[in-house]
C-alpha positions in Angstrom: 2.8 1.7 33.6 2.9 0.7 29.9 6.2 -0.8 28.7 7.3 -0.4 25.1 10.5 -1.9 23.8 12.3 -1.2 20.5 14.3 -4.2 19.4 16.6 -4.5 16.4 15.8 -8.0 15.2 18.7 -9.8 13.5 18.3 -11.8 10.3 17.1 -15.4 10.9 15.4 -14.7 14.2 11.7 -15.5 14.6 9.4 -12.6 15.8 8.1 -14.7 18.7 9.4 -16.0 22.0 9.0 -19.7 21.3 9.6 -21.8 18.2 6.4 -23.5 17.2 8.1 -25.1 14.2 9.1 -28.6 13.4 10.3 -30.6 16.4 14.0 -31.0 16.6 14.8 -27.6 15.1 16.5 -24.9 17.1 15.6 -21.6 15.4 16.5 -18.4 17.2 13.6 -16.6 18.9 13.1 -13.3 20.8 13.9 -15.1 24.0 17.5 -15.3 23.0 17.7 -11.5 23.2 14.9 -10.2 25.4 14.3 -11.3 29.0 11.4 -9.0 29.9 8.3 -10.6 31.3 4.8 -10.1 29.7 5.8 -8.1 26.6 4.6 -9.3 23.2 5.4 -8.2 19.7 3.2 -5.5 18.2 3.1 -7.0 14.7 5.8 -9.1 13.2 8.9 -9.1 11.0 9.7 -12.0 8.8 12.5 -14.4 9.8 14.6 -13.2 6.8 14.0 -9.5 7.5 15.9 -7.4 10.0 15.3 -4.2 11.9 12.8 -2.5 14.2 10.3 -4.7 16.1 8.2 -3.2 18.9 7.1 -5.1 21.9 4.7 -4.0 24.6 2.7 -5.2 27.6 -0.3 -3.1 26.7 -2.9 -4.8 24.5 -4.5 -1.6 23.2 -1.1 -0.2 22.2 -0.2 -3.5 20.6 -3.4 -3.2 18.5 -2.8 0.4 17.6 0.7 -0.4 16.3 -0.1 -3.6 14.5 -3.7 -3.3 13.2 -4.0 -2.3 9.6 -7.1 -0.2 10.3 -4.9 2.3 12.1 -2.6 2.7 9.0 0.5 3.2 11.1 3.3 3.7 8.6 6.3 1.4 8.5 9.5 2.4 6.7 12.0 -0.1 5.2 15.3 0.0 3.5 15.4 -2.6 0.7 18.4 -3.8 -1.2 17.0 -4.9 -4.5 18.3 -6.7 -7.5 18.7 -4.3 -10.4 18.4 -0.6 -10.7 14.8 0.6 -10.4 13.9 3.4 -12.9 11.3 6.1 -12.4 8.6 3.9 -14.0 9.1 1.1 -11.5 9.1 3.6 -8.6 5.9 5.2 -9.9 4.2 1.7 -9.9 5.1 1.3 -6.3 3.9 4.8 -5.4 0.6 4.2 -7.1 -0.1 0.9 -5.5 0.8 -2.4 -7.1 -1.4 -5.4 -8.0 -0.6 -8.5 -5.9 -2.5 -11.8 -5.8 -4.4 -10.5 -2.7 -5.4 -7.2 -4.3 -3.8 -3.8 -5.0 -1.6 -2.3 -2.3 -2.2 1.1 -0.9 0.1 3.7 -2.4 3.6 3.8 -1.0 6.2 6.4 -0.6 9.4 5.3 -2.2 12.7 6.7 -3.3 16.1 5.5 -4.3 18.8 5.9 -1.6 22.5 5.3 -1.3 23.7 2.1 0.4 23.4 2.9 4.1 27.0 3.2 5.5 25.7 2.7 9.1 24.2 -0.7 8.4 25.7 -3.7 10.1 26.9 -6.7 8.1 24.4 -9.5 7.6 25.3 -13.0 8.5 25.1 -14.8 6.1 26.0 -12.1 3.6 23.6 -11.2 0.8 24.5 -13.1 -2.4 26.5 -11.1 -4.9 26.3 -11.6 -8.6 28.7 -9.7 -10.9 26.3 -9.8 -13.8 23.4 -8.2 -11.9 23.8 -4.9 -10.1 21.9 -4.1 -6.9 20.6 -0.9 -5.4 18.8 0.4 -2.4 15.3 2.0 -2.0 13.4 3.4 1.0 9.8 2.3 1.0 7.1 3.4 3.4 3.8 1.5 3.6 0.7 1.8 5.7 -0.5 -1.8 5.7 1.1 -5.0 6.7 0.3 -7.9 4.3 2.4 -11.0 4.5 5.8 -10.4 2.9 4.3 -7.3 1.4 7.5 -5.3 0.6 9.2 -8.3 -1.0 6.1 -9.1 -3.1 5.8 -5.4 -4.2 9.4 -5.1 -5.3 9.3 -8.4 -7.1 6.1 -7.4 -8.9 7.9 -4.2 -10.0 10.7 -6.3 -11.4 13.3 -5.8 -8.6 13.4 -8.7 -6.1 14.4 -7.8 -2.6 17.8 -9.2 -1.5 17.9 -7.6 2.0 15.1 -5.9 4.0 15.6 -3.7 7.1 12.7 -2.0 8.9 13.9 1.4 10.1 10.7 3.0 11.5 7.3 2.2 12.8 5.2 5.3 13.1 7.1 7.7 15.3 9.6 5.1 16.5 12.9 4.7 14.8 15.8 2.2 14.8 18.4 5.0 15.0 21.5 4.0 17.0 20.2 0.5 18.0 22.7 -2.3 17.2 21.5 -5.5 15.8 20.3 -7.8 18.6 20.0 -4.9 21.1 16.8 -3.3 22.6 15.8 -0.2 24.5 12.8 1.2 26.2 10.7 3.7 24.2 8.1 6.3 25.1 4.7 4.7 24.5 3.0 8.2 24.5 4.4 8.8 21.0 1.5 6.6 19.8 -0.9 9.5 20.5 0.6 11.3 17.5 -0.3 10.8 13.9 1.7 7.6 13.6 3.7 8.8 10.6 7.4 8.3 10.3 9.7 11.0 9.3 12.2 10.3 6.6 
């Protein structure tokens, strides 16, 4: 029977079970939180990003979730520096030119600061002279550091990034560092997140 785990990855944790970095470093990995044999991440989430990471023991499901050819949507909440106007949001919606080509169009909207969000350790830097705001962004590809590069190209660098959905699976109610079993049969749907 296929196993699918939803994990709320904390900030500064690698999306792998072992640290293949420089010898002598002790970076936090998935093994600090998940003691389930033979499950592997379906995709990745950067060390400085937080939120939903899916793990499975089924190679085909892992490919369906992580492969760009399946266009499974991923939804993020991004705290950005500045106050994006409609022109900046329109650029993100149309697809934005990055060094590795133009991104697919994204769904994006301004949102209020999420009251349910856990505090980050260390906290996001605060500057009195530069306001910050939140946007919700949904993409259907997974380039390296894509959301951060997109918001920076639009003139609003990302300060904090939290993935809240992958296809039909949502982070809802899952504390930072916690995990739960999910229904892998949801992958048979369209793969689009609601919200």
